[in-house]
C-alpha positions, 0 to 999 in steps of 0.5 A: 847360672851362666857362671856355674855352667862355664865353671862346669864346662871348664872342669869338664874340659880340664878333666877330659884333658887329664883323662886324654893325657893319661890315656895317651901315655904308654910307658912299659913297665908301668911306673909306681905313680903317674899323675897327669898334669895340664897341658904339654911341654914342647921341645924347643929347637935348641934343647939343652941337657943339664946335669948337676955337679954331683951327677957329672960322672964319667959313668953317666956321660954315655947316658947324656951322649945317647940321649943327645944323639937320639933326640938330635937324630929324630928331631934334627934339633940342636941338642946341646949339653950345658955346663953342670948346674947351668939352666937347661931344658932337660935337667938331671940331678941327684938328690942331696938327701937321698929319698928312701923310697927311690933306692938306687934305681928309682927316680922322680920325673916331672914335666911342666910348662917350663921344662923337664926334671929328673931326680934320683939318688943314684945315676942308675935312677937318672938312666931309667928316668931317661928311658921313661922320658923317651917313652913320653915323647912322640913315637917318632923319637925312635926314628933313625932319620929326622922326622919333619912336621912333628910337634915334639911335645911331652904331656905334663906329668909327675912320675915317681918310679922304682923297681919291685925287684933288684934282679931283672934279667934276660938270658941269651944263649950264645952257645947253640948259635953264636951272636956277634959282639955287635948283636949282643950290644944291640940286645942290650940296647933293647933290653934297657929300654924296659929297665932290665938290668942283667944279661945272663950270658949262657956261654958254654954248652954241647954245641959250642964253647964261646969264651976264650980261656987263655990257659986252655986254648983248645976250648976255643980252637976246637970247642967253638966250632961245629958243622953248619946245619939249617932246619929243625934242631935236634933232627939233623943228620950226624956230620960226616968226618969230611964236613968242615967244622967252621960254624960257630965262633967265640968271644976273645977276652978283649971282646968280653971286656968290651961287652962288660964295659958297654953293659956297665954304661947301660947299668947292666951287669953280665952274669956268665954261665959255664954249664957243668957237669952236663951240657959239656960236650964242647969241653970234653971234645977239647979235653977228652981226659975230663971224661970217665967214659972210654972213647971220648976222644972220638966225640965231636961238638954237637951240630944239632943232631940227636944225642939225648933220649927224652921220655916222660919223666926223664932223659938219658944221653946217647954219648956222655956229655958230662964232666966226670965228678970222680975224675980229679983232672976236672977240678984243676981244669975248672979252677983255670976256667973260673980264674979267668972268668972271674977276672973278666966279669965284675958281677958277684955271681957266676952261674955254674949250670947244673941242669939236665945232667944225664947220669946213665954213663955215671951209673956204668963208671967204675970210677964213679962207683969208687967215688961213691964208696969213698965218700958215702954217696948213695945216689947219682943225685948225691954224686952231682951234689958232691961235684957242685960243692967242690965247684962252689969252693973253687968259685968262692976262692975267686971271690964270687958266689955260685948260682945254678939251675934248680937241679943243684938242689938234688942230693943236697945244696952247696952251702952258699949257693943261690938257685935259679928255678926253671922247672916251675916254681917248686925248686925256688920254693924249696931253696927259699925254705932252706934259706937260700937266695932265689931267682925265679925263671920258670918255663911256665911263664918266662921261656922265650924259646917257646912258641907264641901262638898256635903250632900250625903257624909258629916255628916248631918248638915243643911247648907254647907260651902266650903273651897273657901267660907271660904277663901273669908271672908272679915271682913271689910264691905264696908262703915264701919269704919275699926277701929271699926272692932276688927277682926273676928273668926270662930265658932265650934258648937258641936251639931254634934261633939262627939269627938276630931277626928271629931272636927279636921275634922271640923276645918281643913282646913277651919280654915287655910282659916280664919287664912289667912283672919284675919292675912294676908294683903287683897291684899296678898290673892290668892286662887290658892296659898293658895291651894298649901300651904294648900296641903303642910300643909296637909302633916304636919298634917299627921305627927302630926296625926291631922285629916282634911277634903279633901273635896276640892278635891270632885266634886260639883253638879249643876243641873237644868231642861233642857226645851229644852229636856222635862225638863230632867236634866242638870248636871254640875260638878265642883271642888273647885280647878284647875287641877282635872279631873272628871270621871263618870258612870251611870251604877252603877259601880265605875268609875276610870280614864278609864271611861268617863271624864267629859267635858260638862254638863251631861244628865241622860240616860233613866232608870239610877238610880245613877251617880257616880263621882270621881276626879283624878290628874296626873293619881291618884285618889285624891277625894272621890267617890260620889254616887249621886242618880238620884232621889236626883238630880231631887229633887234638880232641883225641879222635882217632881216624877210622881206617878207609875202606879199600877201593875195589 
C-alpha cells in the first residue's frame, strides 16, 4: 500500500509539474504543437551557440549576432558562437532531409536537461524558432541592461511549429506622418518577434510622397512637404501661403536599400505601395500636368485640412486629387515611377492602391468623356478599370505583379491582379470566385487606426476595434477556395498617429491577436488563453520600453431605453476579459473597490450627471477610470434631451 501511495504521489507531482510548465509558457502566436517535458534547462554562464555547416550562411549571421547580443545584454553571461558542427548549448541545424510539414518557415524546438536544439528546413524556420526560444526564457531576457539574481531557466519542452498562411503582414502608412529609417527598423524589430514576415509600406498619398524617384525629382522636392499641424486630422485650418512647408520627409534610394537589407536579415519582405489614381495630391502638386482639372497648378500638398466630403454610401472630392486616366502624360510618368520602385524592392508584388478614388471631377472632364466614347466605357468604374489595366501592364513590364485594394474589382479586374480586401470580406470573396489571389485585410477586424476602447477615453477616430474582435479574425470565408487566400494583414493608417510612441500604442496588443490568426492553426485559438499570454507579453514589452494599449481591462457600455420605466436608461456594463470586478459611482466621486460593485444593469438616479467606472482584479485597480456623462448615454440610447424651460 505504501509503495502504491508513493507511486500515486510521484505521478501527481509529475503531472503537476507538466501542468505548471504548460501554464507558465506564454508563446504568441501559439505553436502548432507543444508538449511539456519534465524539469528545466538552466543557461550556463558560458553559453555557446552552434550551427551546422549547412546553416552557416551569410543571410543567417545576423540572427546569431542578434541572439548573442540579446542574451548577453540581459544575462551578462559570456555568449559565444562556436565553429560550425561543434558542440553547443544552443544548437541550430537544417534538416538534411526536409520535413514536409515544416515547409520553409516551420521549425522543431526541443529543450531538455542537456541543452536546446532548433531544427528547420530553411534558415527562416531557424529564425522563427529563435523567436520562440526567447519567449520561453524569463521575461527579463528583454531587459536592456543585465539583470542579476535571475535563474535563466527554460522549461523542457518539445515544440513543432509552422505557419498557417505565407502572407502575414503589417501595413505602415508613412505618408500621412513620416517616420524615420530608424523608426521603421524599430517597427520591423517588434513585428518579427511575433512572426510577421511582410511590411506593407504605404509610401504615397495626398499628404506626402515619401520615396525618391531620381527621374522625377519634384516628387520629393515639393511633394514630400506640407505644413505642420497638431490636433485632430481632417479638421485643420487651410494653410496660408506664408506658412513654411517644411514638415514631412522622404526616403532616399539609399535609405530604401538599407531598409530592404535590414528587413531581409529579419526574413521580412517589403511591399511598396504607390497609391493611384486617387490619393495622389502629392504627385499632382509636384507635376500638375498629370491632372485633367484646370487649376491643378494652384494645389498644395494636404496638411490635414478637409478636402473630401464623406457621406453615407459615398464621397466626393473638394479638389481633384486623382491622376487622370485620359491624360496620356500619366502613363510615362508611372513607367518612370515603377521602373525605379521595381529596382529597389525585390518583393514580387507592387501595390498600386486603387482605393477611395473620387470621380466627381472625372464626371465633369471633357477628356474623360472622350476617353469613354473612344474605349466604349459606360461608367466611371469602367474608367478606373481602364486605368488599372494599363497600370498592370506597366508593372508587369518591370517583372512584378500587381496587388491593389478591392476597389480595383469595380468595372472589371485586371487579368493577373491580386486583391487586398479592406471593405469587409466581400471583395475578397468576389476576387477569389474569379480565380484571383486574395489578401484579407478587412476594416472590421484588422484596422489598427481604429479606437481600442470607448470613445470617451480613446484618441478620437470614427470607429472602434476591440482586441477580442481582432482575435476573431478568420481570413478564409466559408465557401472560398483556401488556396486563393494568400493570408492577411493588419493596417495602421497614420492620419491620427503623429509619433512612434502612439504608433506602438495603436499596434499592440491588437497585432498580437492578428499574428495568432495568421500563424496558428484555427483550432488552436483560445481567447482566455490568449489573454493570459498577452498579459505575460505586456511584461516583456515593459522591459523593451514598447508602449501598448491596456484597453482590454476597461469597462464597456451598452445602453438602451427601458420602456417599463418611462424610457429611462438601462445601462449594462461589461469587460472583454474574465475575472474583473467593476465598481461605479453616480455622485461625481472617483470609485474604488469600496464603492458599489456592478452586478446587474444600472438605472440612473434622478439628477445624476456622471457615471464613473473602474475595474479591479484581486483587490487592485487594473483598468482605467472612465467618466461617462449621462447625456452621452442618453445620446447613445437615442433619447433626445427635452428643452429646458426658460428661467423667469
